[in-house]
Each structure stands twice: as C-alpha cells, then as structure tokens.
N, C-alpha and C positions, 0 to 999 in steps of 0.2 A: 617642492613637487606643487606644478601650478595647477588652477581648478579644475582642467577639463581632463589631466592624466589622472585628480584625484575622483573626477567623478564615476571616471571609466571602470578603477578598480571597484568604485562602491557596489556597481549594479553587479558585480558580481558574487558566485553562490558558490566558492571552489570546494573540495572536498582534500582533504591529503593520507598520508599513513602514521597509522603507530598510536600508539595510545596515549602519548602526552604530543602538545603541540609543536613543529620542528621551527628552528630559531626564522626560518624564509616567511613562515608562515604568519609569526609576530611580528617583523619589521611590516608584514605589509597593511597589519592592519594598525601600527603607527602612523603608515602613509595614505590611509583612507580607504583600505577594505574592510565592511562594515558587516560582512555574514558569511560564516562559515555551516557547510554542510559535512553534518555526522553519518556515518555509517558504519555496521557492523564490526568491521574491522578495529574500529575507536575505542571499543566499549570491551572493557571483562567485568566489568563491577558496578552497582551505583555509587560506592566509592570513589573508585575511580574518575569516574565519568564528571562527577562532582568536583574533583580535583581537576581534571581538564577542564570544563567549562569557567573554574576558577584562573587559572592561570590564563583564559583567552579576556574573560574580562581583565584580569590584570594591568592587561593592554588596551584594553577598549571598552569601557563600562558599559557603553548600551550596545554590544556586540550583538547582531541575530546570531541567536543558534540553533538552527533547522537539523531534522531527522527528519527519518521517514520512519513513522511508527504509527502504522493502521490500527495494532493489535488483530487478532486471527494472523492468518498464514506470515503475512509481514510485520516481523520485531525486527526492532535492532535492539533494544534494550534486552533482550533474551533471546538472542539468537542462538545463543549456544546450548537452550535447554529448552526452547518453544514458550508463545507465550501466556501468561497468566488469565487471558481475556479471550473472548471468542470473538471474530470477525465480523464482517458489516451482515454477511449472509445469516448467520443465525443469529443475530439481532432482529434481521428482518424476517426472521422465522417465527420469534417471537411474536412482534409486531407491538412491545407497549414502550412507547416513546419514551418514557420516564427511565424505564432500563439503560436506553442507549444512550440519555443524558446522562447516569448514575455513571455508565461501563467509561465514560470519553472522560465525566469529569475526574475519578479516580486514575483514570491514564494519564490524564492533565497534570494530573496531583505530582505524580511518579516523576513525569517529565521534568516539571517544573523545581523539583527538590533536588535533582540533578543540573539545573543551571540550563534545559533546555529551553528554549522561548518560543520556536515555530516550529509547528509539527505538516510534514506536507501531508495530508493526512484534513476531512476523508473524501475517500472514493467516488461520487455523487452520481458513475457512472450508472445507466439504466441496463442490465444485462439482457440486451433484448434479444442476443444470438446466443445458445447457452454451448455452441462452437469455439468461442470466444475463448482464445488461448492464452490470455494476458489477465482479463478481469475476474469470471467468475465468481468463486465466493469473496473474493473484495468487493462485490458490490452488494448492496443490501435488496436487491432482488429484480425482477423482471417489470414490475408494475409502475409507474412515472409519480404516482401521487405515493404510493410506500416509500418509493425511495428519497421523495421529495421531503416526507415529514423527520425520517429519521436522519437525513442528513441536514435537516436544520436544530435537530435536537443533541445531533452527534457537535455540531459547531456550538450550540450555547452551552455542553457543558464541558469543551475542550478549554474552549474561552474563560468559562468563569473560573476554571483552575487558575487565570495568568497567562496561558499559552497560548497563543495566534493561531488557528485554524489555516489549511491553505486548501480547498476545495479544490477535488482536481474530478476527472482530466478533460478539461472545457475543451469544448462543447458537448461534451462525452462518448467513450469510447467503448460503449459496449454493445454496438453494432457491428461490429469487427471480427475477421476471423485472421486476423495477421495480427503479431504481435510488432510495437514501434521498434521495439529492442533492435529488430533483426531487419525491418524492411518498411515500407510506407502502407501501412493502413489505407483502404477506401472507403467510404460510406456515402452509398447513392440514396441517399435519404432524401425527399424532397422538405420544402422551409417548412413546410406544415407539419409533415411530419418531423423536424428537427424542434420544432416550437412545442411540439403537445406531448412530444417523446422528453428526448434528450436535454432540452432545458429547462425542465418544470425542475428538478432536482434545483441546478443551479439560480433560478432566480427565487426558490426557497432557503438557500444560501447567504442569498447576498439581502434576504429580508432578514434573515437570522443574524445578520452582522458579522459572513466571515473576515477576516482580517487581509485572504489573499484568497487569490485564485490561480491554480495551476494552469495552462496551455497545454494543449495535447497535439502528438504528431501526428495528423491524424488529415486526410484530403475528402472535404464537401462538396463535391463538385457545383450542388446548389448555390453555396454560399459563396465558393470562391473556387475557380475550375483549373487553377494552377498552382496555388501555392498552399502550403498544410497550415491550418490552424494557427501554429506556432508563429508563423512568417506571413500570416496575413491580416492586412490592416482591414479586412471587413468583418475577419472575425472577432480581431482585438478590439481594434476602437470603434467599426463600426456595428459589431452587437453585444459584446460583452460591458462597454465603457458608454453605447450610445442611451440618450435619456429613455427611461419605459415609453414617455410619451410617442418616441421616436420607432417603436420593436425592438427596444434594446434591453438590457438587463440594471442598467444605468450603476454599474458597479464601480467605485471609485475608491478601491485599494490597492494593493501591489499584486500585481499578475508578474507570478513565476515563469518561468520556463519549465518544461519538463529537460529531461537530462539532454544537453546538447551532444553530447557525446552516443545516443541511440542510432544507428544503424537510419532509423527515415531521415537523420537530419543530415548527419556524419556523412555518410554516404553520397548523398544527393547535393550536397552544397558544401560542406566542411564545417568544423564547427566553430572558424574564423568569421568566414561571410554569413555563416547561419545566425550566428550570435548578433554581428552587423542588423541582418535584415530583421528580428526578431525586436532586437530594441525599436528600429524602426517603424517595425508595424506596431508597436506600443506594448512592447514589452518591459518590465522594468527590474526584473532581476533574471540574472542567467544562471541556471542552475549547470553546473560541470564538477565530476569528482567522482562520480560512481565508478568510473573505468580509468579515467586522466585524473592523477592526484598528485600534479607536483606544480611546484613554482615555475614550470615553461609554460606548460598550460596557462598560468594565471597571468605570465607577461604578453604570451602571443594573443590572448584575447581582449587584455588594456589596450597594447599597442594596434590590436585590427580595429578597435573602436574610436581610439582617436585619430588611426589615420583615417577613419570612413567620415569624422566630422572635420577634417583639413579638405579631404576632398571633394566633401559636398554630398556624399553621399547617403550621410545625416546627417540632422540638424545638431548644434548643441544643445538649442533649446529643448529639445525630445532626451536626448542624453543627459542635461540640467534635472528634468521633470522628474523621468527616474529615477536617479540620486537620491532626490529632494521624497519622495515616494519611500523609498528604502530606508533612511534616515528616520522618516516619519514614524515608518512602526516603529525601529530597535530602539527610538524613544518611546513611543508610546508603550510597548512589551515591556521595556527596562522600571515600569511603573507597576508592579504586581499589587493584585487583590491581598487580600489575607487569606492564608493556607484553609485547600478547603479540608472537612475532615475525612479522615482515610476509612475507606471502606472494600479493605485488603479480599473478602469473601465474595463480593459482587460478581466478579467475573465468573465465578463457580456456580453459581445461582445463574447468572443468564449461560452459560452452557446446556445444564441440566435443564432449563427451560426450553432450549432450541430441540434438544432431542426428540427425534420420531422416533419411534420405537413399534416394527410389527413384529407380534409377537405369534407365532403360529400354536395352537393348543397343544397344550402339556410340554411346552417349552423349560427345560429344566435349566437355572444355573450352573454354570461352570464351579467344579468346589475342587479341583485335582488339576496340575502342570497340561497346557495347553501348547500350541506351537502357533505361533503368529506370523503370517503368511503376509508379508508387505508386498501388494502391488503395485512398484515403484514406477512412476511415469517419467519424463526426463523433466528437470525442476524448470519452473517458471523464473525467467532473468529476476522479475520482482521480489520474488518468494526468496531466492537463493537455494543451495543444494547445500548450507552447512545448518540450518536450521532443524534439527530433529522433528520428526511428526511418527503418528499415530500409534496402538496402544500398547507396546508391546512393554514401555519400562513400568507401566502402571501398570497392569495384570502379570507380570515380574513380582512387583513387589504383593501383590495381592494371591498369587499362587505359586511359590516358590516350584524352583523347576521347570516352570515356563521358556521354553526354545522360541528362537527368532528365527527367520529366514526372510532374504530380500529376493525377489524375484522382477527383473524386467522384462523388456520385449526379445532380449537375446536369450533368456534361459525360460521363456514363458511353457515350461513342461510341465505337466499335471503330477506325471512320473518321478520330476527330483520334488514336488511339493509334497506328494505321499510320502516318497521317503525320510526328505526331513520330518515331517512329522510321526513317522513310528504309528503309536497305538494314543498318541496324545490327539485331543479335540483339536479341530483346526479352526481359527481366528482368522478369515482373509477379510484383510484391511486394501479396501478399492481407494481410488481418487478418480471421480470424472469417468467412469466407467463406461459409461456412454461414448465417448470422446475416442477411447481405446478400444478397435479393431481385438488386438491381442489379448486385453486384460478381460473384454466379456466373454471370449472362447475359452481361457483359462478358468475364467471362474465356473463356468458352466461343466466344462470337463469335473473339474473341482466336485461342484455338486452332485455331479451323475454320480461320483466314486462313493461321494462322502457327503450324505445327504442330513449331516448333523452340524455339518459346519457354520458357525457363525457370521455374517458377511457386517463387516462396518463400514459405510460409506464416507468418506470426510471430505468430499468435493460436489460438486450438483448433485443433488438427489433428483434428478431427472431418470434415470433407468429403473425398469421395475423391483419392486419389496422380492427380494430373493432368500432362500436359508435358512435355517433350522431359529435363527431372529436374525432381523435385519433392523440394524441401528443408523439413521443417519443422521450425523453430528453437523450439518454445514460448515463445515472448516475441519482442516486439520492442526489448529493450535493444542497447543499441550495441554489446557484444562478442556479442551471438548475430547481429548482423549482419556482425562481422568473422568470423566464424567460418562463416556462409552463405557468403561471398564466396570464400572459402578454397576451397570444394569446388566453385564454380561456374565458378572460375579452375582447379582444379587446383594450385593451387599449393602446395607443400609446407609440412608445418608442421613449426615447431621443435619 
C-alpha cells in the first residue's frame, strides 16, 4: 500500500459493531489504520473489553483505542448499569479541584486497565444557556473560571492514569439551543465574548497539557461566517493552533473532529466532503462510527481523502502532517506510567458531596414502600436511551415493595401517577424540569394532590425547590441515584 493511502487510513477513527474485532478492522489495522473508537455496543464487561483491546493490539501494538467516557450521564463502560462516577456538573457544584482530579484519575485507571488509551473527554463547554439540549449536566457549570479550573484538573487526573484526554467541544458548545446531532447550531457571540467565555476553559486545558482537542460542529459567524468550526481554517488553524502571541491557543497536539455522521455535517456537506474539508482546515483525526460502523464507510472516507490529494483539494503535506500527529500520540500513550492506586469509593463520595438538599421542617424519611414516578424526557443522543437512570433501583433495594412508573409527555396525566402510586408515598424524579412544560405542569398537579411528594431533580437545578423534600443531584448517573436514595430514606452513610 502506498504512503498516501496509508496516511488516509491513519487519520480515521472508525467504530464497529460487536464485542470482538471484526476481520475487516484487523486487516485495516495491518494496512495503516491507527485508531479505533469504542461505543456502548462494544462493551459487555471490563474483562471482555480488555480482551477486545488485546485483540486490537495483537494486530497493532500502538493502536489508539478511543472511547466517549465522560462519567456521569455519558458512560460507555457502564452503559447498562449507569456510571459509578458523577458527571461534570456535580463536580462543579462541589468545586473541589482535588476531588475532580481524583475522580478523573480513578476513571482513567479503569479505562487503562481495560486497554483504552484515548478518552473523548472532558467537556469544557461553559453552559451559559440553561436551555441547551445537548450539554447541560455534561458541563462543569456556567462560570468560565470554574469550568476552566475543573477542566484542567480533569485533564491532569485522566492523563496521570496514562489515558490521553481529548478536551471538547472546541471552541465551545455551551451557548447553543440546537443539538448538532440534529442540525447546525449557531452562536452569535462576538469575538470578545468568545475569548472571555468559551475559550477560557480550552486555554486552561492546553496549559494543563491536554493531548487532544475535539472540534464542534457549530457556526460562529464572528469567527467564520460560512463554515462550522470543524471545517473552518480560521477556527482550527487560525485560533486553536495559532501562537498565543497572535491571540491563539498555541495547541500543538491532536485535533479530533466530533462525529462526522452528525447531521450538522452529514446533512450539509456529506461525510466524505466534510472529512476532506476538516483535514484541510487543520483536523488530524476523523471521528466516525457512532452511527456508521462498517468497512464500507472506512473505505469511502479513505478514498475520498486520497482523491482530494490527487485533485489538489487537499495537500499531501497536510494529510501527512495529520497522520504524523496521530502516530505520535499513539506512540506516546503506548508508554504508560505506573498504574494509579485504586480509589473505588471516590465516585460515591463525590456524588454525596454534590447533593443540594432542601428539607422543609418536619420531613420524615421514607421507611416503607414508595412509588417512584420517573418523568422521562426524550433522551439526549450523546447520553443514549439505553443507560438506566433515576433512584428506583436503589429505593427498591432499601425499601422492598417500592413500585416504579415512567411518564413521558404523551402520558403526562396526574391521575395515572396517583392510580399507580395508590397509598404509597411518591418520589417524583425529574430531569431538567425547567426545559419541559409538560413536566413542570405534571409536577405541579402532583404536588397539589400529594403535598408529601419527594422531588429528586437529576438535571440542571434551575427551577425552584419544591416538594416535601427536594434533592438536586446535578446529574443522573447511577451513583447520583444512590446518594439521593440515602437522603430520601435517611440511611446512614458509611
């Protein structure tokens, strides 16, 4: 295989289906593919994941094995059970950078033990729009300085475990009301706002030594009126790569795109043309495989890059530079530091500390069976709808006989909740109640009928505290549900 074709393969980060590597993927690793992306569909257990990554390394010893493991709501390691770690918003609510560093270190240790060496995390987005449909609890918060210090701590902890951090979504996805999985978000902030808000955490991540940065499929007209950041030379080369002395961030590591099959790119440009434009703009690695996970996609993108070089749309030097950066990071993370000491309880400690509890006078903890009413919005694509969330599992363990009901906008009638609950106390579990009118209405009607209802908010804690007890967890990870259930039942903490 010629150098050009090998370089085109090297810059791709594809996914695949199944819990073992398919033959086509192993063949392509032998031909120059240097990265593989893993998703929840590829993981059944830590032991299986370790066997899978060993299978990949038997074909290529320095392969980059990437995963989207933010902890909190976005987990792939624990996609079927929910995460053992609270997410960014919970850590930001505690605002203890040593704790954030410790959580990231333990999460990185677990990834490294399974053979994963590149994590598409942390999210460094400043969640300045509380109606943001895709970031929300994935952000450390709305204050740029807070987000910056916790982004840096997360990067330091993750990389101390030998796993490269990939800080995202550059230049900042927090001030959007559109999910780039579905359409092209637009941020109309001026350059001054961009530098004093969105870019503050990314500068901190670069200073902390983040090995990679992920671009966002968002349009910022003040920076580039025509092209989204992933495809924009002004964003990637002129801002992220540019020296600090010229107003840039001076980043010299790997630039990875967000998923190219997301509609913000795929619908407007197509993944082949989009991938060519991204590399030409300064991206080094093309992330694809969340939705498209087959050999045909890999070959289509490889051939599109080769064709672009041969027709002059993409320079051979730019493609070669991108491939060199991918190989350099693969070589760098293949030399892992000594393993970190396990800290298995750090996630629960963090989840407990993140709770914000509003206990009206006279609240009596639940001691008998309850009815958990989960008010469930449409799932965020980044989170997925296969990961369980809430407090039902833990309350069922602590309070045998507890029942559960799931209520969405189509079934949002208080009569049904009351009928399902019977004589049991109701625990209403909500998620971003401020964003969903049907949810706020249902909760209000429920509280009018049953004032002793306990409310657990597992999204942004924006709406006023209501209920006989109000518990804000700042995230919907399994461990957040455990911490909330302890408070609801008055169980003593170990």
